[in-house]
GUZA-172650 format. One record per residue (C-alpha): residue number from 1; residue in three letters; z negated, x negated, y negated. Coordinates in steps of 0.05 Angstrom, whole numbers. Example, Ala and Ser with C-alpha at 12.3 -4.5 7.8 and 13.67 -1.06 7.14 Angstrom:
% GUZA-172650
KOLZA   i  aa     pz     px     py
KOLZA   1 ALA   -156   -246     90
KOLZA   2 SER   -143   -273     21
//
This chain:
% GUZA-172650
KOLZA   i  aa     pz     px     py
KOLZA   1 UNK  -1116   1006  -1630
KOLZA   2 UNK  -1092   1000  -1703
KOLZA   3 UNK  -1015    993  -1709
KOLZA   4 UNK   -996    929  -1743
KOLZA   5 UNK   -928    920  -1779
KOLZA   6 UNK   -878    874  -1748
KOLZA   7 UNK   -882    830  -1808
KOLZA   8 UNK   -956    822  -1803
KOLZA   9 UNK   -951    812  -1728
KOLZA  10 UNK   -903    754  -1742
KOLZA  11 UNK   -951    721  -1792
KOLZA  12 UNK  -1010    730  -1748
KOLZA  13 UNK   -976    704  -1686
KOLZA  14 UNK   -949    641  -1723
KOLZA  15 UNK  -1014    628  -1757
KOLZA  16 UNK  -1043    621  -1687
KOLZA  17 UNK   -986    576  -1664
KOLZA  18 UNK   -985    531  -1723
KOLZA  19 UNK  -1060    523  -1725
KOLZA  20 UNK  -1063    504  -1651
KOLZA  21 UNK  -1001    458  -1660
KOLZA  22 UNK  -1037    423  -1717
KOLZA  23 UNK  -1102    416  -1676
KOLZA  24 UNK  -1069    393  -1612
KOLZA  25 UNK  -1018    345  -1640
KOLZA  26 UNK  -1069    311  -1687
KOLZA  27 UNK  -1112    298  -1625
KOLZA  28 UNK  -1054    266  -1591
KOLZA  29 UNK  -1033    225  -1653
KOLZA  30 UNK  -1104    198  -1661
KOLZA  31 UNK  -1102    173  -1588
KOLZA  32 UNK  -1035    140  -1604
KOLZA  33 UNK  -1060    107  -1664
KOLZA  34 UNK  -1118     77  -1624
KOLZA  35 UNK  -1067     51  -1571
KOLZA  36 UNK  -1020     23  -1626
KOLZA  37 UNK  -1076    -26  -1648
KOLZA  38 UNK  -1068    -60  -1578
KOLZA  39 UNK   -997    -44  -1560
KOLZA  40 UNK   -941    -36  -1613
KOLZA  41 UNK   -893    -14  -1558
KOLZA  42 UNK   -917     58  -1548
KOLZA  43 UNK   -870    104  -1513
KOLZA  44 UNK   -853    148  -1572
KOLZA  45 UNK   -785    161  -1545
KOLZA  46 UNK   -815    194  -1480
KOLZA  47 UNK   -862    236  -1524
KOLZA  48 UNK   -805    264  -1567
KOLZA  49 UNK   -764    277  -1504
KOLZA  50 UNK   -821    317  -1473
KOLZA  51 UNK   -833    355  -1538
KOLZA  52 UNK   -760    374  -1547
KOLZA  53 UNK   -754    342  -1617
KOLZA  54 UNK   -705    290  -1643
KOLZA  55 UNK   -726    219  -1639
KOLZA  56 UNK   -700    181  -1702
KOLZA  57 UNK   -760    134  -1708
KOLZA  58 UNK   -751     59  -1711
KOLZA  59 UNK   -818     35  -1682
KOLZA  60 UNK   -885     60  -1658
KOLZA  61 UNK   -914     48  -1727
KOLZA  62 UNK   -857     88  -1757
KOLZA  63 UNK   -868    144  -1709
KOLZA  64 UNK   -942    152  -1723
KOLZA  65 UNK   -931    153  -1799
KOLZA  66 UNK   -872    197  -1801
KOLZA  67 UNK   -890    245  -1743
KOLZA  68 UNK   -956    256  -1779
KOLZA  69 UNK   -940    259  -1852
KOLZA  70 UNK   -864    270  -1865
KOLZA  71 UNK   -862    337  -1896
KOLZA  72 UNK   -788    338  -1901
KOLZA  73 UNK   -782    337  -1824
KOLZA  74 UNK   -792    407  -1792
KOLZA  75 UNK   -821    374  -1729
KOLZA  76 UNK   -877    336  -1764
KOLZA  77 UNK   -948    353  -1762
KOLZA  78 UNK   -948    357  -1840
KOLZA  79 UNK   -895    413  -1835
KOLZA  80 UNK   -941    449  -1785
KOLZA  81 UNK   -998    444  -1834
KOLZA  82 UNK   -956    471  -1890
KOLZA  83 UNK   -931    531  -1849
KOLZA  84 UNK  -1001    543  -1825
KOLZA  85 UNK  -1026    548  -1897
KOLZA  86 UNK   -967    588  -1918
KOLZA  87 UNK   -982    641  -1866
KOLZA  88 UNK  -1055    641  -1883
KOLZA  89 UNK  -1039    652  -1956
KOLZA  90 UNK   -996    713  -1942
KOLZA  91 UNK  -1051    742  -1894
KOLZA  92 UNK  -1109    729  -1947
KOLZA  93 UNK  -1129    803  -1949
KOLZA  94 UNK  -1133    805  -1872
KOLZA  95 UNK  -1167    739  -1858
KOLZA  96 UNK  -1210    736  -1923
KOLZA  97 UNK  -1212    685  -1979
KOLZA  98 UNK  -1267    648  -1945
KOLZA  99 UNK  -1229    639  -1881
KOLZA 100 UNK  -1165    618  -1920
KOLZA 101 UNK  -1208    565  -1956
KOLZA 102 UNK  -1216    527  -1888
KOLZA 103 UNK  -1136    525  -1883
KOLZA 104 UNK  -1133    497  -1954
KOLZA 105 UNK  -1187    445  -1938
KOLZA 106 UNK  -1146    426  -1876
KOLZA 107 UNK  -1085    419  -1919
KOLZA 108 UNK  -1122    376  -1971
KOLZA 109 UNK  -1152    330  -1918
KOLZA 110 UNK  -1081    319  -1889
KOLZA 111 UNK  -1057    299  -1958
KOLZA 112 UNK  -1114    249  -1962
KOLZA 113 UNK  -1099    224  -1893
KOLZA 114 UNK  -1026    212  -1914
KOLZA 115 UNK  -1053    165  -1968
KOLZA 116 UNK  -1099    125  -1924
KOLZA 117 UNK  -1084     62  -1890
KOLZA 118 UNK  -1130     83  -1832
KOLZA 119 UNK  -1128    159  -1831
KOLZA 120 UNK  -1173    173  -1771
KOLZA 121 UNK  -1231    200  -1814
KOLZA 122 UNK  -1188    247  -1855
KOLZA 123 UNK  -1151    269  -1791
KOLZA 124 UNK  -1218    288  -1761
KOLZA 125 UNK  -1235    327  -1825
KOLZA 126 UNK  -1170    367  -1811
KOLZA 127 UNK  -1195    383  -1738
KOLZA 128 UNK  -1264    401  -1766
KOLZA 129 UNK  -1233    450  -1816
KOLZA 130 UNK  -1191    484  -1766
KOLZA 131 UNK  -1249    495  -1721
KOLZA 132 UNK  -1288    523  -1779
KOLZA 133 UNK  -1228    569  -1794
KOLZA 134 UNK  -1228    595  -1724
KOLZA 135 UNK  -1302    613  -1728
KOLZA 136 UNK  -1292    646  -1796
KOLZA 137 UNK  -1233    682  -1773
KOLZA 138 UNK  -1270    714  -1716
KOLZA 139 UNK  -1323    738  -1763
KOLZA 140 UNK  -1276    761  -1821
KOLZA 141 UNK  -1221    797  -1786
KOLZA 142 UNK  -1241    868  -1765
KOLZA 143 UNK  -1179    890  -1729
KOLZA 144 UNK  -1187    870  -1658
KOLZA 145 UNK  -1111    871  -1646
KOLZA 146 UNK  -1099    826  -1705
KOLZA 147 UNK  -1151    776  -1678
KOLZA 148 UNK  -1118    778  -1610
KOLZA 149 UNK  -1048    768  -1638
KOLZA 150 UNK  -1067    703  -1673
KOLZA 151 UNK  -1106    682  -1610
KOLZA 152 UNK  -1043    694  -1566
KOLZA 153 UNK  -1001    651  -1615
KOLZA 154 UNK  -1051    593  -1604
KOLZA 155 UNK  -1049    604  -1529
KOLZA 156 UNK   -972    605  -1526
KOLZA 157 UNK   -973    538  -1565
KOLZA 158 UNK  -1027    508  -1524
KOLZA 159 UNK   -994    527  -1457
KOLZA 160 UNK   -927    501  -1484
KOLZA 161 UNK   -957    434  -1499
KOLZA 162 UNK   -993    430  -1431
KOLZA 163 UNK   -927    443  -1396
KOLZA 164 UNK   -885    396  -1437
KOLZA 165 UNK   -937    338  -1430
KOLZA 166 UNK   -957    354  -1357
KOLZA 167 UNK  -1030    361  -1379
KOLZA 168 UNK  -1091    394  -1345
KOLZA 169 UNK  -1057    434  -1288
KOLZA 170 UNK  -1123    469  -1271
KOLZA 171 UNK  -1135    489  -1342
KOLZA 172 UNK  -1062    513  -1347
KOLZA 173 UNK  -1076    567  -1295
KOLZA 174 UNK  -1137    591  -1335
KOLZA 175 UNK  -1097    595  -1398
KOLZA 176 UNK  -1042    633  -1365
KOLZA 177 UNK  -1091    686  -1341
KOLZA 178 UNK  -1123    689  -1409
KOLZA 179 UNK  -1056    701  -1442
KOLZA 180 UNK  -1039    758  -1396
KOLZA 181 UNK  -1108    790  -1404
KOLZA 182 UNK  -1105    787  -1479
KOLZA 183 UNK  -1034    811  -1484
KOLZA 184 UNK  -1057    882  -1465
KOLZA 185 UNK  -1107    882  -1521
KOLZA 186 UNK  -1049    880  -1574
KOLZA 187 UNK   -988    920  -1593
KOLZA 188 UNK   -942    863  -1584
KOLZA 189 UNK   -882    878  -1541
KOLZA 190 UNK   -867    824  -1492
KOLZA 191 UNK   -800    805  -1464
KOLZA 192 UNK   -798    838  -1395
KOLZA 193 UNK   -761    784  -1359
KOLZA 194 UNK   -809    729  -1388
KOLZA 195 UNK   -869    773  -1370
KOLZA 196 UNK   -845    781  -1299
KOLZA 197 UNK   -840    705  -1289
KOLZA 198 UNK   -911    692  -1315
KOLZA 199 UNK   -938    753  -1278
KOLZA 200 UNK   -909    730  -1212
KOLZA 201 UNK   -938    658  -1224
KOLZA 202 UNK  -1008    681  -1241
KOLZA 203 UNK  -1019    743  -1201
KOLZA 204 UNK   -977    727  -1139
KOLZA 205 UNK   -982    652  -1135
KOLZA 206 UNK   -907    647  -1133
KOLZA 207 UNK   -884    576  -1148
KOLZA 208 UNK   -843    576  -1212
KOLZA 209 UNK   -802    516  -1237
KOLZA 210 UNK   -833    482  -1297
KOLZA 211 UNK   -775    493  -1345
KOLZA 212 UNK   -769    566  -1328
KOLZA 213 UNK   -843    576  -1339
KOLZA 214 UNK   -842    540  -1405
KOLZA 215 UNK   -781    579  -1427
KOLZA 216 UNK   -817    644  -1406
KOLZA 217 UNK   -878    628  -1447
KOLZA 218 UNK   -839    606  -1507
KOLZA 219 UNK   -798    671  -1503
KOLZA 220 UNK   -851    719  -1484
KOLZA 221 UNK   -854    749  -1555
KOLZA 222 UNK   -796    758  -1603
KOLZA 223 UNK   -837    751  -1669
//
């Protein structure tokens, strides 16, 4: 297994987290947009509470626009898109120029969505570009450990969202197992206490309180 510098580990891990965050939250936002047409009183306060982010929105419509497109807010999807592209640009030599281009296209589609009165089409382009990025990433990155670090970042983000939003409990178990299996294919150093909680939940079937499991997943890697 090739040794990867801590700085590169950090970039690869967060590339995975941010790309998954963009993909998952845009899917949620598109559903909220659809509901907003029929019901302007969507529970955006409950969503913010579950996601652990401040709620300074004034209405459902304000939430949809600013949560998606406010680049000055660190919790917005736009900020995640910016961070995703930033990590990709630093990793250009690792992920290839072709793979980076898909992140640039996703960023451009997000900018177009911000200018649209009805951004569903442009948001779908963002999702499509991220899927293309994932396929190109698998083909372009030769280092197995590098590929797995980015995929672990995506898994951590996906599991975090599933726990916060109480989604897909059966899939949650599969994702936790996949996370443990992929961990040992990298040179990442997990936090022992966090790893113990996840291992007991997955391998021993021990009941674990949701907040403890969430904190353990979020704190599994100090990168």
